[in-house]
C-alpha positions in Angstrom: 26.3 -48.9 -0.4 25.8 -52.6 0.3 28.2 -55.3 -0.8 27.8 -59.0 -1.2 31.0 -60.7 0.0 31.2 -64.5 0.2 34.7 -64.7 1.8 36.7 -61.6 2.4 40.0 -63.2 1.4 38.6 -64.2 -2.0 36.7 -60.9 -2.7 39.0 -59.5 -5.4 39.3 -62.8 -7.3 35.6 -63.5 -7.1 34.9 -59.9 -8.3 37.2 -60.5 -11.3 35.6 -63.9 -12.1 32.2 -62.1 -12.3 33.6 -59.4 -14.6 35.1 -62.0 -17.0 31.8 -63.9 -17.0 29.9 -60.7 -17.8 32.3 -59.7 -20.6 33.6 -62.9 -22.2 34.1 -61.4 -25.6 35.8 -58.2 -24.4 38.1 -59.2 -21.6 40.6 -62.0 -20.8 43.6 -62.5 -18.5 47.2 -63.6 -18.9 48.9 -66.8 -17.7 46.0 -68.0 -15.5 46.3 -64.9 -13.4 42.9 -63.3 -13.0 44.6 -60.1 -11.8 46.3 -59.5 -15.2 43.4 -58.2 -17.2 43.7 -57.5 -21.0 41.4 -56.7 -23.9 40.4 -59.9 -25.7 41.8 -60.3 -29.3 45.1 -60.0 -30.9 45.3 -56.2 -31.0 46.6 -54.0 -33.7 50.3 -54.4 -34.8 52.1 -51.1 -34.4 49.7 -49.6 -31.9 50.9 -48.1 -28.6 49.6 -50.2 -25.8 48.2 -48.4 -22.8 48.2 -50.0 -19.3 47.3 -49.1 -15.8 46.9 -50.7 -12.5 46.1 -50.2 -8.9 44.4 -51.5 -5.8 40.9 -52.9 -5.7 38.2 -51.1 -3.7 37.4 -48.1 -5.9 35.5 -49.7 -8.7 35.2 -49.5 -11.6 38.4 -47.5 -11.6 41.3 -49.2 -13.4 39.8 -52.5 -14.7 36.6 -50.8 -15.7 38.3 -48.8 -18.4 39.9 -51.6 -20.3 38.2 -51.5 -23.7 38.3 -50.2 -27.3 39.7 -46.7 -27.5 40.8 -46.7 -23.9 43.1 -49.1 -22.0 44.5 -52.3 -23.4 45.4 -53.8 -20.0 45.3 -53.5 -16.3 47.0 -55.2 -13.4 44.8 -55.5 -10.3 46.0 -55.4 -6.7 44.3 -56.3 -3.5 42.0 -53.9 -1.6 44.0 -50.6 -1.4 47.1 -52.5 -2.4 49.3 -52.0 -5.4 49.6 -54.9 -7.9 53.0 -56.5 -8.1 55.6 -55.5 -10.7 55.5 -59.1 -12.1 51.8 -58.7 -12.8 52.4 -55.4 -14.5 55.1 -57.0 -16.6 52.8 -59.8 -17.8 50.2 -57.3 -18.8 52.9 -55.2 -20.6 54.1 -58.3 -22.6 50.5 -59.2 -23.5 49.6 -55.8 -24.9 52.9 -54.8 -26.6 52.4 -54.8 -30.4 55.7 -53.4 -31.3 55.2 -49.7 -30.6 55.8 -49.9 -26.8 53.5 -49.5 -23.8 52.5 -46.3 -22.0 51.8 -46.7 -18.3 49.2 -44.3 -16.9 48.7 -44.5 -13.2 48.0 -42.5 -10.1 50.4 -40.7 -7.8 50.8 -43.3 -5.0 54.1 -44.6 -3.6 53.4 -48.3 -4.1 52.2 -47.9 -7.7 55.2 -45.7 -8.6 57.6 -48.2 -7.1 56.1 -51.2 -8.8 55.5 -49.5 -12.2 59.1 -48.4 -12.2 60.3 -51.9 -11.6 57.9 -53.3 -14.2 59.3 -50.7 -16.7 62.8 -51.8 -16.0 62.0 -55.5 -16.4 60.2 -54.7 -19.7 63.3 -52.9 -20.9 65.2 -56.1 -20.3 62.8 -57.8 -22.7 63.2 -55.0 -25.3 59.8 -53.5 -24.7 59.8 -49.7 -24.7 57.8 -48.3 -21.8 57.0 -44.7 -21.0 55.1 -43.5 -17.9 52.6 -40.7 -17.1 51.6 -40.2 -13.5 48.3 -38.5 -12.8 48.0 -36.3 -9.7 45.1 -33.9 -10.1 43.2 -33.9 -6.8 43.5 -30.4 -5.3 42.2 -31.5 -1.9 45.3 -33.7 -1.4 48.0 -31.0 -1.7 48.2 -27.3 -2.2 49.3 -25.7 -5.5 52.9 -25.2 -4.4 53.1 -29.0 -3.7 51.2 -30.2 -6.7 53.7 -33.0 -7.3 52.2 -34.6 -4.1 48.6 -34.6 -5.4 46.9 -37.9 -5.6 45.4 -39.2 -8.9 41.7 -39.7 -8.4 38.8 -39.5 -10.8 40.5 -37.2 -13.3 42.6 -40.1 -14.5 39.6 -41.2 -16.5 40.1 -38.3 -18.9 43.7 -39.3 -19.4 42.8 -42.9 -20.2 40.1 -41.7 -22.7 42.2 -39.1 -24.5 45.4 -41.1 -24.7 43.5 -44.3 -25.5 41.6 -42.6 -28.4 44.9 -41.1 -29.8 46.7 -44.5 -29.5 43.7 -46.1 -31.4 44.4 -43.6 -34.3 48.0 -45.2 -34.4 49.7 -42.1 -33.1 53.4 -42.7 -32.1 54.5 -43.2 -28.5 55.9 -39.6 -28.2 52.5 -38.1 -29.2 50.4 -40.4 -27.1 52.6 -39.6 -24.1 52.4 -35.8 -24.9 48.6 -35.7 -25.0 48.4 -37.8 -21.8 50.7 -35.3 -20.0 48.8 -32.4 -21.4 45.6 -33.9 -20.1 47.1 -34.4 -16.7 48.2 -30.8 -16.6 44.7 -29.6 -17.4 42.5 -31.7 -15.2 41.6 -31.0 -11.5 39.3 -32.8 -9.1 38.1 -32.2 -5.6 37.9 -35.4 -3.5 35.5 -35.3 -0.6 33.4 -37.7 1.6 29.8 -37.2 2.4 29.8 -39.6 5.4 32.3 -41.4 7.6 
């Protein structure tokens, strides 16, 4: 695959600028931070917000799934780098419509640490946050160590099913339940075809 990169240090922000220009009526960002991406519009009062986040490099993962019936927001990190907890908090505040926010993210140390911190900070602002960690890639750990499996492409199904249920105004406990059930029933096999 070929990539057009003007300046490597600006790659992520230039990518985001292009995405916002391509989807001006669907996507926006919070507090002048391009890496805090949210659905455009006010949102529905009483709807559970759904957020994710992660490093750049595997596109359209994360930010590519912000849209109606799916994710409400996404915090974007550098290439293979977790976004900061402050960015996640800003996305959380932007998408909270009174029913709380469900974080759905992959099983990676940096993401877990920063999402945990963001959830704690959101709690200080009286925003209820629940978390679901996806880890379905069978190539990354054997069955007896399933808690160490990485979250890869299967997280898409978690976004879609939880997002559709949240759009039907299901309460937080139910949206989290279906997200966890989806995680428990999805498996992927990650592999490379070339070096």
